[in-house]
Each structure stands twice: as structure tokens, then as C-alpha cells.
C-alpha positions in Angstrom: 4.2 -23.0 1.6 6.6 -20.3 2.4 6.3 -17.8 5.0 4.9 -14.4 3.3 6.0 -11.1 5.0 4.1 -8.5 3.7 4.6 -4.6 4.9 1.5 -2.2 5.2 1.6 1.3 5.4 -0.4 4.8 5.3 0.6 8.0 4.3 -0.4 11.3 2.9 0.7 11.9 -0.3 0.9 16.0 0.0 1.8 16.3 -3.7 -1.3 14.5 -4.7 -3.5 17.5 -4.1 -7.4 17.2 -5.8 -9.2 20.2 -6.2 -13.1 19.1 -5.0 -15.7 20.6 -7.1 -17.7 21.9 -4.2 -16.0 25.2 -3.1 -12.6 24.3 -4.6 -11.2 23.0 -1.4 -7.7 21.3 -1.5 -7.6 17.7 -0.1 -4.9 15.4 0.3 -5.1 11.7 -1.0 -4.5 9.2 1.6 -3.3 6.0 0.1 -3.0 2.3 1.8 -1.3 -0.3 0.3 0.1 -3.8 1.3 3.3 -4.6 -0.5 4.7 -8.4 -0.5 8.5 -8.0 0.3 9.2 -11.4 -1.5 8.6 -10.0 -4.9 8.0 -6.1 -4.1 4.3 -6.4 -5.9 1.5 -4.2 -4.1 -0.9 -6.6 -3.5 -3.8 -4.2 -2.3 -4.3 -0.7 -2.1 -6.8 2.0 -1.6 -7.4 5.6 -1.6 -9.6 8.0 0.2 -9.8 11.7 1.1 -9.2 10.9 4.8 -7.2 8.5 6.9 -9.7 6.1 8.5 -9.5 3.0 10.1 -12.2 1.5 7.5 -9.9 2.5 4.5 -7.1 0.3 6.3 -9.6 -2.6 7.2 -10.8 -2.3 3.4 -7.4 -2.7 2.2 -6.6 -5.9 4.3 -10.0 -7.4 3.1 -9.1 -6.7 -0.7 -5.7 -8.4 -0.2 -6.7 -11.1 1.7 -9.7 -12.1 -1.0 -7.2 -11.5 -3.7 -4.2 -13.6 -2.0 -6.3 -16.3 -0.4 -5.3 -19.2 -2.6 -1.3 -17.9 -1.9 -1.5 -16.8 1.5 0.7 -18.9 4.0 -0.6 -19.8 7.4 1.7 -17.4 9.0 1.5 -13.4 7.4 3.2 -10.9 8.9 1.9 -7.4 8.4 4.1 -4.7 9.3 3.1 -1.0 9.7 3.9 2.3 11.8 2.1 3.0 15.0 -0.6 5.1 13.5 -4.1 5.2 15.1 -5.4 3.1 12.5 -3.0 0.1 13.4 -3.4 0.5 16.8 -7.4 0.3 16.8 -9.2 -2.7 18.1 -11.0 -3.0 15.0 -7.4 -3.7 13.1 -6.4 -6.3 15.8 -9.6 -7.9 15.5 -9.3 -8.3 11.8 -5.6 -9.5 11.7 -6.5 -12.2 14.2 -9.5 -13.1 12.0 -7.3 -13.8 9.2 -4.5 -15.2 11.2 -2.1 -12.4 10.3 0.6 -11.4 12.7 0.5 -7.7 13.3 4.3 -6.1 13.4 5.0 -2.5 14.6 8.1 -0.7 14.4 9.4 1.2 17.7 8.5 5.1 18.0 11.2 7.0 16.1 12.5 4.4 14.1 12.2 5.0 10.3 14.5 2.2 9.2 11.5 -0.4 9.6 9.4 1.4 7.0 12.3 1.7 4.5 10.9 -0.8 2.0 7.4 0.7 2.1 8.7 4.1 1.8 10.7 3.3 -1.4 7.6 2.5 -3.2 6.2 6.0 -2.6 9.3 7.5 -3.5 9.0 5.6 -7.0 5.3 6.5 -7.6 5.9 10.1 -6.7 9.1 10.3 -8.9 7.9 8.4 -12.0 4.0 9.3 -11.7 3.2 12.2 -9.7 5.8 14.4 -10.0 5.5 14.4 -13.9 1.7 15.4 -13.9 0.0 16.6 -11.0 -3.7 15.7 -10.7 -6.4 18.2 -10.8 -9.1 16.0 -9.3 -9.6 13.2 -6.8 -11.0 10.8 -9.5 -7.9 11.9 -11.7 -5.4 11.1 -9.0 -7.2 7.5 -8.4 -6.9 7.0 -12.1 -3.3 7.7 -12.1 -2.3 5.6 -9.1 -4.0 2.5 -10.5 -2.6 3.0 -13.8 0.9 3.2 -12.2 0.2 0.3 -9.7 -0.8 -1.7 -12.7 2.5 -0.9 -14.5 4.8 -1.1 -11.4 3.5 -4.8 -10.7 3.3 -6.0 -14.4 6.0 -3.9 -16.2 8.5 -2.2 -13.9 11.7 -4.0 -14.0 13.4 -4.3 -10.4 17.0 -3.7 -10.3 17.6 -6.2 -7.7 15.9 -9.4 -9.6 15.8 -7.9 -13.4 12.0 -8.8 -13.5 8.6 -7.1 -12.8 7.2 -8.1 -9.6 4.5 -10.2 -10.9 6.8 -12.2 -13.2 8.7 -13.1 -10.1 5.6 -14.1 -8.3 4.4 -16.4 -11.1 8.0 -17.8 -11.8 8.4 -19.2 -8.0 
């Protein structure tokens, strides 16, 4: 089986503001996702109102649950050096699944270019067109867009949708 390279990133999307009902406090939506660099599909993602280690760990667990039949013996999971990815729990979980964690050097934005590309597409094609008013609405918009992206969004490089490429491999 081919070696799979995944990229994993965390970021805050300041453009996605959700007004919580209690006191109408503005919150940012934290989104963590794992992207397969072979076909550019979003393998798994989780959203929350705070950046937490558990949100990252849950995203990895979800990806491994979905991908267990396709996962090669050696996965590389690339991230930045955020606190979530330098935690003991993160390294324990990656070891448990046989994943090799990979991190970019400090101040090196080029390693995450593929990952940041998806957020640019998400913001341009989804978020900027209709700003969500609630956290639930933001979640719904992200879920709908990721489904569209994986199943219908034609990639310029391949001329097909990400999951079409995966299924034809």
C-alpha cells in the first residue's frame, strides 16, 4: 500500500463569528481538520468554540476510524508547533495509531501552505458569502461545504473531485 501523507492543522477562523444566546457574546470558531495530500480530501474535522488538545485528539480518532481500511502502515501527520501538537497526549495518540508526527520549524509558513490553501477556499467560497449568526449555523455551513468540497469541487490540478480521485486509485 502507498505511503499516505496527511496534513493536520488548527486555526481560528476570525471571519466565522457566532453569537451565543447567553449574553450575545462573540466567539470564534476553532476548526481542526485532517487533509489527505494525495487527493486533497478532508478526511476528518471537528469544530469547537475553543482550541483544545481534546478537539485535536478527537479529530485524529475520527480520521483513523474512517480511514482504518485505507491507512498505510506509515502515516505522516504534519502540523505547526501549537500547544495541542506538542502535548504529551498528542504524542501518545499518534504513537498508538502508528502515526509519525511532523512539525514545521518556527517561523516557517511554507510547510503549511497546502493546509492554509483549504482555509482560503473555505472562506472565499463559503464564509464570505454568508456570515453565520450562531455557532450551530457555522457548523452546518462548514459541514455542508466540506461535503461539497470532497464530492463535487473540481480540483484544477486533477480535473476531478477529491473523493473521485481516491476511489479511482
